[in-house]
N, C-alpha and C positions, 0 to 999 in steps of 0.2 A: 819325792818328798812332798807331795801335795795332799791337802785335805781332800777327802771324798767330798766334792764340791757342795756348795750351799746356795740355794736359790734365794733371791731377794725376799720372796714371800716367807720362806723358812726363817730367815734372819729377822724379819719384822715381827713374826709371831714370837720367836724366842726372846727378842729384845723387849718387846712390849710387855712380856711377862715379868720383866724386872725393871720396867719403867724407863727403857732406853730407846724406844722407837723413834722419838724425836731426835735422837743423837745421830741417826744414820745420815751420813753426809750426802750432799746433792750429787757428788761424783759417783755415788753408788747406783744411781738410777738405772744406768744402762748395763751394769755389770751382772752377769748371770753365770752361775756354776751349778753343778748338779746337787741333788739332795743327798745328804750324808747317809751312809749305810746304817742299819740299826746298831745300837751299842752292843759290843760283844759281852758275853756273860762273865768273862774274867776281867772286865774293865777295872783299871786301877783307881782306887779310891784316893782322892786328893784332899788334903786339908790346906786351906789358905792361911798363912801366918801373916797377920797385918791386913786390916780391912780398910785401907785408904782408897784413894781414887782409882788407882790402877787395878787393884783387886776387885773393887766394886763395879766399875764401869767397863772393864775389859776382860779380865780373867774369868770372873764368875759367869758373865754371859757366854764367853767362849766355851766354858765347860758344859753348857747346855747343848752344844753342837758337836762335841767330840764323840768319837767312836770307841777309842781305846782307854778313856779315863772319864771320871765324873767327879763332881763336887760332893765330897762326903763329910767334910768337917770344917770348922773354923777355929782360929786361935786369935784372941784379941785382948787388948788391955782396956777396951771401952765397953763396959757392960751394956750401955744403952743401945749398942749396935746389934746385940744378940737377937732380940725378938724380931727385929726388922729382917735380918738375914734368915732366921728360921722360918718366918712367914713366906718370904719370897722363894726359898729353895727347899723347904721341907727338911731341914737339917735336924736330926734327932738330938735330944738333950745329951745323950751319951757321947756325942761327937763334937761337943762344944767345950773349948778349953780357954783358960787364961794363961798368961805367961808364968804365973806362979805354979800352976799344976800341969804344965805341958808334958812333964816326964811321964804322966799317967798314960800318954798316948801309946806307950809300949804295949799296953794290954788291950789295945783296940784293933780287932781284925778287920774293921770296916775301912781302915786307913792304911794304905801302903806307901804313900809318898806325901811329903809336905812341900809347899811352894812358899819360900820366904820372900815376902814383899814388904820389907821394913826399911827404916833408915840404915845406911851402910854399916854403921858401927856395930849393929846387932847381928850381922850376917855370920860372923865366926861363932859367937856363943850359941846362937840358935841352931846352927849346923851341927855343932858338937852334941847338943842335947837331942836333936832329932836322930842323928846317926846312932847315938848310944841307945836310943829307943828302938833301933832296928828299922827305921823308916828311910826310904830313898829321899834324897834332897834335891829339889829344884830351887835355885837361888837367883834372884834378880841381879842384873849387872848394876854397878861394878861388883865383881865377886866379893871384894873385901876392901879394907882400908889400905892395904899394902901387900906386897908379895909374901912376906912372912906369914901374915894371916891366911892368905890363900893356900900356902903350903900346909898350914895346920888344918885347914878345912879338908883338903885332899887326904891327908893322913887320917883324920877322924873317920871319914867315910870308908877309906880303904880298910882301916882296922876293924870296922863294923860290917864289912862286906855289903855295903849299900852303894848305889850309884850317886854321884854328884854331877849335876847338870846345871849349866849356867843359862839364864834366860836371854840368849842372843836371838831374839825373834827374827831378825833380818836374815839370819843364815838358813831359815826355813822358808823364806819367801821366794816365789818362783823367779821373778826377774833378778833378784840378788843372786840366786843360785845359777842363773844363766851367766852372769858376770864372773862368778867363781869358776865356772867351766871354761870361760874364755881365757882366764888366767893360765889354764893348762893348754888350751888349744891354740892360742895366739893367732886368731884369724886375721888380725891387722899387723902382724909382725911383733917384734919385741916391744914390750911396754917401756916407755921412756920416762913418763912423768904421771903422777897422780895428784888430784886435788880432792880433798874430802873435808867438807864444811858442815857442821851440825850445831844448830843453836836456835834460840828464840829470845825475843825481848820480853822481859817479865819483871815483876816485883816492884813496879813503880809505887804502888800504894801500900807497901809494907811498913809497918811501924818498926823502926830500928830497935826499939826496946822489946819487941815481941816477934822475932824473926821466925819464919818457917825453917824446918830442919835443914833444908837444902842451902841455907845461907849460913849455917853454923859449922865451924871447922871440926869440932869434936864429934859431930855426927856423920862426917863425910860429905859436907856440903861443897858447893862450888860447881862451876860449869864443866871443869875437866872430868870430874867423877861422873856427873850426870849425863852430859851430852858428848864430852870429848871421847868417851869410850866408843861411841858410834863411829867417829872419824878414825880413831886408831884401829878398831877392829876391821873397819872397811878397807883401810889401807893395806892391812895384812891379807884379808881374804880376796881382795881384787887383784893383788899381785901374786898370791900364792907363795910369798916369801916372808921371812922374818927380818925386821930391821936390825942393822948392825950399829947404828948410832942415832942419837936424838939430840936436838937442841930446842929450847922452848923459852917463851917469854909471856908474862901476864900483862894484861892491860885492865885498868880499873877506872871507870868513869864516875861511879857512884860510891865513893869511899865510905859514906855513912851507912851503906848497906853491906858492902863487900869488904869486911874487916876480917882478915885472916883466911878468906877464900877468894878464888879467882872469879872475876866477872867475864873476862874474855881471855882465852889462851891461844896463842899461835905456836905451832910446833912443827918441826921438820924431821921427817924420818928418812934415813939413808939406808940403802940396801946394798948388798955385796956387789951387784953388777953395775953399780953407778946410778941405778934408778933412785929417784927422789920423790917423796910424797909430801906435799905442802898441805898441812892440815890446820883447821881452826875450829874453835868451839866458843859458844857465848851464851850468857844470860842477858846480853844487852843488844844483840843483833839477831835478826831472822836470817837463817842460812840453812840450806838443805840440799846439797849438791855433791855428787860423786862423779868425777870426770877422769877419764883415762886417755892419755895421749900415747899413740903407738907409732911405729915406723911408717905405716901405710894408712893411717886414719885415726879416728877416735870414737869413743862411745861413752855414754853417761846415763845415770839415773837422776832424775830431777822431778820430784823429790826422791831421796834414797832411803830415808829412815822415818817417814811418817807412819801413822797407824793405818793409813790406806792411801790409795792414789799413787803407788809406786809405779812410775812410768819411765821409759827410756827411749833413747834414739842413738843412731850411729851416723858417722860422717857420710856414709853412702845412702842415707835415707831410710834405713830400717827403723821401725817403731816397735818398742816393747810396751804393749798396752797394759793398763791397770789390771792386776791379777786377782783382785778380790776386795771385799768391803769389810768394815768392822763387824765382828772381831776376827776376821779371817786369819790374820797372822798368828794371833795367840792360840786359836784353835788348832791350826796346823802344827805349831811348835809343841803344844802339849800332847797332841796325838802322837807325834813322832817320838817325843821323850817317853811317853807311856809305852809305846811299842818296844822301845829299847829295853825297858824293864821287863816286859812280858816275854820277850824273846832272848833276854840275856845278852844283848849286843851292845856295842859302844854307842852312846848317844852322839848326836850331831855336834854338840858343844859341851864336852866334858869339862870337869874342873881344870884340867891342864890348859884348856883354851883360855879360860878366864885368867889363869896364872900368867900366861904369856903377856896378856895385856897389862896386868898389874906390874910386871917387871919393867915394862916400858913407861908406865905411869910414874913409877917411883923415880926413874931416871929423868923424866920430863919435869917433875916437880923440883928435883935437885938442880937441874939446868936453869930453871926459872929463878930459883933462889940465888944462883951464882951468876946472874947477869946474862944468861943465855949461853953459857959454856957448852960446847959440844961434848957429849958424854958417850963413850963407846960402851956398847952393851955386851955383856959376857955371853 
């Protein structure tokens, strides 16, 4: 599940073309992988829906490096962004859409898939529209606002015979996949305890009267939706199990900013064999660790969910070196997801994977509202 490697020179050339050369991190200097193979003739045409930071600084550059897919179109509610994107990427006028005329995409053979990169509350309605237009759907995490919405997204895509894939980029990353394999192989014996922490300190300079959408409840804001999904998903894939109970509590240090959304959330996942995962997420603290304690040792990724620099180590001295540089993870993810479309196979992270997280999220939010009550998962 690895990208046909990318040399640093290839990355610099591609990223310079979109004004991102300076963004390449210092940690990338010694990282080298092979040059990608030529793009296949039946490459999947992808339209990005939502042209914010992630689409502009990571997904679009990554699509210049992929073999199985390419950037074919854009959907935006900001007309001023259109000429900039067209100039950078040579996007034809016929492949540019607004949210008002998105349904016209059904008649466009240049585009086979859309990647939804919008605020969370738009994931369900946009998925329905894209699926009805006959386009495969890639959707950023969290999949939706709640499990009911996730189920509706799955049904919409199933009913229109298109794939629904969730943007869990870490499940495509080589060191992460190594830990997923260790969950099956148990090289250090039975897993006893997991720690998964994902968060960062931000939003100090925000005007409370003009908050970004990630601080607004109706848009799906808060740390748990944005970063907590990393901790939750990691606890599931690093154990290879589904939790049977959850308890959670919120902590808010800046109530003038975090009104109706969580700033920091601590949650505990219990598994059937007695294994416990202690998880946390925050917009007020920097945290980025996935640690696994076993009968005969331990292993960890630190960091485990950054855009690059994913490294690890074990109790007996093994080291998992950095596997790639920006935008390696996104290119790998989209190449794998496009290959699933081309070959008619199941994607790495289908809609059902996102739905499993949403069911736990729903219960975690309920637990926090009820003072940390332990909630048994169905």
